[in-house]
C-alpha positions, 0 to 999 in steps of 0.5 A: 729250744732244740739245742738246749743242754741236758743237765748232768743229773739227767744223764742216767735217765737218758742212758736208761731210755736210750734217748739221743738228741736229734737236731732240726739242723740234722733233719733239714740235712736229711731232707735236703737229699730228696726234697726241694728248699721250699718243702724244707722251709715249710717243715722248718716252719712246722718245727718252730710251731711245734717247739713253741706249742710244747715249750716247757713240756719234758718227756720222762727222761727230762729232755725237752719234748720237742726231741720226740717229734723230731725223732719221729720226723727223722724216721719218716725222712729216712723212708723219703716220705713227702713234706706233708708227712714230715710236717704232721710227724713234727706236729703229731702231738700238738692237738693231743698234748697242747691247747692247740686246736685242729683249726690252727694247724689247718690255718697255718699248714693246710687242710691235709696236714691238719687231717693227718695230725688229727687222725694220729691224735687219740680221743682224749675228750670223751669218756668210756665205760672201760679201758677196753672200750676206750682202746677199741674206740681209739683203734677204730678212729686210727683205722678209719683215719688210715682208710682216708690217708695211709700216711696216718698209720705210717706216722703212728708206727714211727711214733710208736717205734721211737717211744719203744726206743726210749721206753727203758725209763718207764716202770717194768710193768708199763714197759710190758703193757705198751710192748704187748699192745704193740705186738698185738696191734702195730706189729701186725699192721706193720706186717700187713703194710709190708714194712719189714724193717719197722716191724722187725725193730718193733718185735725186737724192742718188744721182746726186750721189754717183755722178756728182758732176761731171755733177750739178754741170754739169747743176745749173748749166745748169738754174739758168741756164735757170731764170732765162730762163724763170721769167717765162714759167712765171709767165705760164702759171700766171696764164693757167691760174688765170684760165681755171679761175676764169672757169669756176668751178672751185676749184683749187690751182696750182703749178709744179715743175721736173723733178728733175735725175736725171730730166733726166739719165736722159732725156738718157742714154736718148734720147741727146739734149742738155739743149737738146732736153729740153722738158718740164723744167717742169710745172704741177700742178693740184689739184681737188676731184673726178675729173669736174673733172679732165677739165673742167680738162683741156679748158679747159687744152687750149683755152688752150694747144695740146697736143702730139699723142700726149703725153696719158696718162690714169692716172685711168682706167688707174692705175699698179700702185703706185696712182698716178693723174693726167692728164698732158698736154704743152702748147706754151707761150709762146716754144715752151716745152713744159710738162707739166700734171698734173691730179689730186684732193687724194687722188690728190696724197697718194697720188702723193707719199706712196704707201702712207704716204698711207694713214695720212696720209688716215686722220689727215686725214679719219678715213675708215679706207678702204683707199686704192689703194696699200694694195690694190696693195701687199697684192697685191705682198706676197702675191706676195713670200710666194709667192717666199719659199716657193719660193725656193732660196736668199737670192740666188735670192729677191733676184734674183727680187724685183729683177726685179719691182721696176721694169719699164715697164708695159703695159696689156691687156684681159680679154675682159670689159674689165678692165684688167690692168697687166703689165711690158713684155715680158710674154707671154700666160702672164704675163697668165694668171698675173696673172689667177689661178694656176689660169688659168696652170696650165691655159692651152694657147693664147691669142687676141690680139685674136681671133687665135690666137697663141703663148703666148710672143708679147710683149704690147702695150698696148691688146690684148685677151687671151683665155686658152684652158684645158684641165683636163689642160694643165700648165705647161711648163719651157720657159715659164721661158724667156720669162715675165718676171713674178715671179708667173708664174715662181714659180708655174711653178717651184712647180708643176713642183717638186711635179709632179716630186716626184709623178712621181719617186715613181711612177718611183722606186717602179717602179725599186725594184720592178723591182730587186727583180724582178731578184732574183725578189722582190716588195715583199711580201718586205720586212720593216719592219726591211728598210725602216728599214735602206734608209731609213738607207742612203739617208739619208731619212726616209720611203718617199716621200722614198726614191722621190723620191731613186731617181726623180731618180737620187740613189740607185741602186735596185739598190744599196738592194735588196741590204739586203733580208734575203731577198736572199742575200749570194751573190745580191747579189755575183753580178751575172750571177744577176740576172734582167733585167726590163725597165722599161715606158715609156709616154711619159707619165711627165712631167719625170722621164723625158727622152728623149735629144736625141742619138738621139731614141728612139721607140716600136719602137726597142730602148732603155736607160735611164741615171739622171742625178742630178737629172734622173731617167731618160734614155731612149737608143736601144741603138745610140746612139753617145754611149756604150759601151752595154755599159760604161754598162749595167754601171755604172747602165743600166736595161733598158727596154721600150715599153708597148703603150699609149703615147699621146704623140708623140715627136720624131725627126730625118729627113734628106731630100735633094732636087733644088733645085726650087721647091715641093719644100719645100711638097710635103714639108710637105703630105705630112707634115701629111697623115700627122698629123705636125708639123714641129717644126723644120727646117734647110736646107743647100744641097749644090750648085746641083742639090740641097738637104739638109733636116733635119726634126724630126718628131713621130711616134707610133712606128717604124710611123708613121715608116716610113709618113711616110718611104715617102710622102716617097720617092714625091714627084718630085725627092726623091733620098733620105730617111733617119732620122738615127742618131748 
C-alpha cells in the first residue's frame, strides 16, 4: 500500500500541498541508525497494522492516508525518539479515524503504546454545547495526557507540523483557522518544551498560511539581500574559525539566517522597516565545554567590536525551558550586525530539540541523566496538575494554561542569591508562590532591594526579593487582580475555595442553630430522621454540605428547620410567633461574611444581614437606604448583633469640609494617624476657591473610635464640617 502510484490527475493537488511520499523502507533505514533490529521489526508491524486500518482512506491531496502517519513517524525518528513513540506516531489516527478500538492496540502493541495513541486522539464521541467548549475539552484531554506521558505532546506537535507542511491543498479560510489555532496553542507549547526547531518551522508555516502575500514579499527581499551579503558572512566565519584555531579551541562553526516570521515579528513589534533589522544573520559556535564558551566569547569580541547592551548570558541564567547559550551582537564588515551564539553540543541539542533532547542524549551517550528541559518540564507538568484540580471548567483550564504559555521572562534573586525566572509583569506574590506554595500562602509584606514595597509591585530583572511571612496571614481575593502566573492564581483560588468552605460551614451551623432558636429549639431536639429529611430537602448528602449551602446563601435555614418534627405546623406558619435571636458578628468570619460598601457598617451600628447566593451573609446598617428594611427583613433578612470581642478594623466614609488652605490635608492625615487609624482612600472635591471637600475612607475599630476621630478633626483650624456619610 505504501508503494502505491499516484495518478497524474493528482499531481497538481500534491504540488499545492507540498506532499512528498515517505516510504516505510526509508523509515526503517532511518531507524536502523539508532535502534536495534527487534525495535525496528516491532515498528514495521505497527506500520502493517496502521496501513490495513486506513485501507481505502485518502487525504485531500488524493494520496493514501498511510503516508501521513509515516511522515509523522519520520519527524519523530529524526529526533531519535524511542520505539514506543514511533509506533504510536504510526498508529496515532487509528482510534480516531477507523473502527479500531484502544483495546485492540493494547492487545497488539502493549499498554504504553495504546495509552500514547489514546492520548493523541480527539474526543469525537461526545457532544458539546459550542465549538469553543469542544476545543477547550480536547485541549484539556491532551494536556492531562501529556502530564502522564510527555511523548504524547511530542507526537501531537509532529502531527501538527506535517499537517501544516501539506496544508496548501485546503481552502484559504481553513488554512488560516488551523494556522491561528497552531499559533495560539501548539507554538507556545513547543516553546515551553524548548523544541526550538519545530517551533520555528510551525511559526514559518503559520505565517505563510495567515499572511501569504506578506510572506512572499518578505521572502523575495531576504533572498535578494542574501546574495548581497553572502560573501561578507563567509569572510566573518573564516575569520572567527582562524581566531579559534590559533588559540587551540576545537569548534564547529556554521551560519544561519533569521526565520522569516522572526523578522516579520520584529518589524511589527518595533515598528521598523526591513532595512532596520540588523541581526538577520547569525553564526553559531559549538565548543566542548562551558569554560571554552566564555573563552571563545572573549576571542570573538577581540576580533569584532560588540554592540553595547546586546550581550545575554543564558548559560549562567538559563531560560525556563532549559535553553542555554551565550548571545552577542557584533559590528561586522560594511556595518552589518551579526548575532553570534556560543554553546556546547549538549546545549545545542537542548536548544534545537528541547525535551526530546532527553531521548537523543540517552541514545548518543547512554548516560541516562536528566537534562534541564526534563527538569523544567516536570515542574511545569506538576503545575498543570494543580490547574486541573482547581479548574471550574474546561474553558477555565484552557485560559489558565494559555496565560502561562508564553510571556517574556524576568530574572530576580532570592536573599541567598538563587535565581527565579518569572513572566514579565509578575508581582512579589508571584515570586513567593514560585519559591513555595506555603511562602505564598503566608506572605504579608515584601522587601525589594531591601526597601519595603507593596505586594502588588511589578518586579524587574536583577532585583533581590525578600518575602516576609506571618503564620496567621492568608491569601486575599484582591491578589487575583494583579498576579500573572498560573501557579499563583491556582494556589490562591484553591486556598480561598477551601477557606470559604470552612468558614461557610461555621457560619451555616450558626445560622441553622439560630433559626432553631427562633422556635425555641436546640440542635439536641433534632432527630436522625429530621436530619435525613432536611438533607433531602436541601439536596445534599452530608451535614457539612448542608452548612456550606446555608453559609453561602444557597439555602435558607429558617425554611429548612420547619422540617423538624418537634416544630408544630402552627409554629411554622405563624411568622409572628418566632422569637428573634440576633446572630452575633465578630468581624473575623472571613470571606463568607461581607460588609456592604453602600453603608459601611461598623461595631455599634444597628445591623441587619442579607443572605446572598454564592457570597454568603452581607451585613448592612439597618438605616441603609439601598433597601426597604421591612420588606427585605420579611423576605430573607437576619437579625444581627455585634460581638463584644470584635478585633478587626472596619471601613467607614467620613466627609470633611475645610478652607482651601495650604497644609490642611497634611494636618488631617497626621491627626488621623495619631488616633491609630489608616486612610484607605481619599477623594478631593473643590467646591469653590474658598473651600474644599475631602472624602476619607478610614479604618476604625467601632463607633466610639470613629466619634473620637471626628471630634479631633473638628478641632483643627480651617475645618468647617465633619460628618459620616450615610447612604
